[in-house]
N, C-alpha and C positions, 0 to 999 in steps of 0.2 A: 504493499499500500504506500502511495506517495502522498506527501503532504505539501501543500502550496507553501511557497517561500514567503516569509515575512519580513519585512523592512525592520532593520534595528531600530529602538527607539532613538528619538534625536536627542542628543547632548543637551543638558541643561546648562552647562558652566564650562567657560574657557579660561585657564589661569595662565599668566606669565609673568616675568620679572620685569619690572621698570627702576632700574638702579637698585636701591635699597628696598623697593617697595614690592609688594606682590599685588597684582591686579589680577580681578576675576570679574568676567561677564555673566550674567546671570539671566537666563531665558526665563522669565516670569510668565510669559504666556504669548500665544500668538490668536490672530483673527483673520478669518477670511472675510475677505472685502470684494464688492462689487462695484461695477461703474466708476473707474477710477477716474474718469474726466468730471464727475460730480465734486471731487475732492482735489485734484491737481491740476495745473493748467488752466484755471479759469478765464486766464486772459487769452488764451489762444484759441482757434476754432477746433471744431469736433475732427474735420479731415487730417489738420496739421497733427493734433494729438494723437491720432489713430496711425498715422503715417510714421511719426518718430518712434512712436511705442513697438510697431510691428517690425520696423528696421532694427531694433535693439532687442527683438524677440521677447519683449515684455507684454505679457497678457494684459488686456484692461477690463475683461468681463469679470473675472474671477482670480485674485492675487492674494497671498497672505503678507499680514502686517506682524512684525515680531516686538516685541516690549523687553529692552535689555537694561535693568539697572546694573550699576558696577560696584563692585566691591574692591576698596583698596585698604591693604594691611601695611602700616607703616612700621611697625614695631612697638609704636605705644599706642596707638589707635586703630579700631577695626572700624572703617567707615563705608557707610552704604550710601550712594548716590540714587537717591528716587527708591520707589517701593513697589512699582509695579501695578498691575490692573487690581489685584485682589491679595488677601492674606495667603490665601492657600497657595497661588501660584508663587509669591516670592518665596514663601517658607519651604516650598518643595524644591525649588533651584536651590537655595541657600544650603538645605540639608544634603541635597545630591553632592554638594561642593566640599561637603565636610564640615559645615558652619551651623550654628544655631542661631534663633533670634536673641537669645541671651549674650551671645559674643558680640553683638554690635554695640559700639561706644558711642557713636555719632551717626547721625543721619543729614545728609544734605540734601536739599529741594531745589532741583534746578528751576522749576517753577510748580504751579499747583493745579494742573490739568489732572482730570480724574485717573489717567493711566499712569501717573506718576506718584500720587498720593493713596492709591486705593489700598496699598498694604499697611498702612499705619495704624489702623486701629480694628479690631474684630470685637464684636459684641460688646463695645463702648470700651473696652481696654485695650492699653497700647500693645502692639504686636512686640515690640521690640522694648521690653520693661527697663533695660537698662541704657538706653540711649539718650543722649542728647539731641535736640535738634536745631537745624540752622537753616535760614531761608533768608531770600532777598526782602531787604525791607520794601522796594517799591512793589514787589509782588504781593506781601501781605498787605498793603495798604489796598491794592486793586480788588483783591478777592473779599477783603473784610468788610467792603462796601457793595459788593456785588449781589448778596443775597443768594448766594450759590449754596445748594444743598450739601455736595460733596466737601466743600470747605468746611462749612458749619459743622457736619459730623466728623471729619477726619483731622482737620488743622485747627480749628478754632479751640478745641479743649486744651491745647500746648500753649495756650496764649499766655499764660504765666510764665512759662517754661522756656520758650523758644528764643533763640539768641538771632537777631536780624543784622543782616551784613550788607554793604555796597560794593559798588565795583571798584576793583582793586584791593579789596581786603582778602584775608586769608583766613578759611575756615579751620586750617591745621597746617603746621610747618609741612611746606612743600607744593601747596595748592593756593591758586590765587583766582578769586573771582573775576569774571569778565562780562560786564553786561551786554547782553545780546537780544535786545528788545524788539518786539514785533510779533512774534508767535504769541507772547503776553507782554504787557507793560514792563515787569520785571525779570523777564526769562534770562537766565544766566548760564554761561559756559564756564568751565573750568580748566586750568592750565596745571598740569602736575608735572614737578620737576623733582628729581631725585639724583643727584650727582650730575652727571651729563646727560643723563636721558630725560625726554620730555614727552610729555602726550596731551592732548586736548580733549576734553570730554565736551561734545558738543551738545547734547540733550537733542532738542528738537529744531536746533537751527536749521536743519535738513532732515527732512520726514522720508525721503525716499532716494534710493542711490540712482535712479534715472531722472523721475520727475522733478526732484528738488536738486540734487548734485548737478547734473548735467545741464540741467536747465534752471538756474537759480533765479532768473526773473520771471520763472512761471508764478503766478499767483496759488496760493494754497488755503483751501476753506478754512481750516484750522488755525490760521494766524489773525490774530484779531486785528493789528494794523499791517494790511499786506504791503503796502509800498515801504514800510520800515523794515518788515522782515526780509524783503528782497535786498535792502540795503545791508542789512547785518549779515545774511548769507553770503554775500560777495564778500564782506569784509572779512569774516570768519574762516571762510572755506579759502580764500586767496591766501591768508596768511598761514594755513596749514600747509597748502602746497607749494608756497614760497620758502619755507623753513623746512619743508621735507619731513615734519613731524607725524607718526602716526596720531590716529585719533579714533575714538570711540564717538559713534552716532546712535543714539536709542533705538532709532527704528530701521537701521541698517541690517543688512542679512546678518543674521546670526553666524559667527560670534562677534560681529558689529565691530570688528577691529580692522582699520584698511589705512590707505594713503591715498593723497589727491594728487593729481597731474592736472594743471590747466588744459584746458581743450576747447579751442572753437567757441570761446564767448562764455564757458562753463567750466566744469571740472569732470575728469573720469575717475570714478571710484576703483580702487584697487583693494580687493580683501588682501589682509595682511600675507597670508600664504601665496598670493599670486603676484607678488611684487617681484618684476625682474631683476 
């Protein structure tokens, strides 16, 4: 009797050294998406969007989006950048990587969209009981006035204990906050430096390897200020390409680590293992 072959389970984590740091990307969830042009390339016509997508081999009717928080172990801190869609998703990926929620000493929020704050609380209790919380001051100010249910349930309970930072601040030694507004008013990227090694966490500066990275001037539905998001994308992605540094993009293809090359007015994404 023969049995049908089954694909091995997708990896939930990917770890590498960055100087003295250990960096681990965590696949906290995926979501099947449809009708890409309803989200990406809002300022280009349907024919152009379909042609460019087809030439790149990118389906537009059904495609998968991934959500990738990042764990950084510095030797003195165990830092989690963002918490994914759900407590179950981030805890499952964290456990697969050999860590527990109790290990986390610091959570840094790049911004406060639901897929980045979803793992903060479960049944009214913090998922990471030993972690301090850091977020951008502009981001807090925006969502605190927005009447947003996710913010009120998941972030507001930390109001008396959260530390708010601004552009250029350091949430921990070796990390620098970079204001990257447009996606949200206080959206932040973070530069990590350990010795001579550098890496950029871009969060949602670019949401897709083709539709945002290769075409940074395409509008994205999720960007609150679309013009400013385009300006930010070109600035941050250009810096990464020109410095030749690796980056982690929250929605890049897992394990979400790669490099950028300038290409025809945009950028070409190279997964870390595919770089020549």
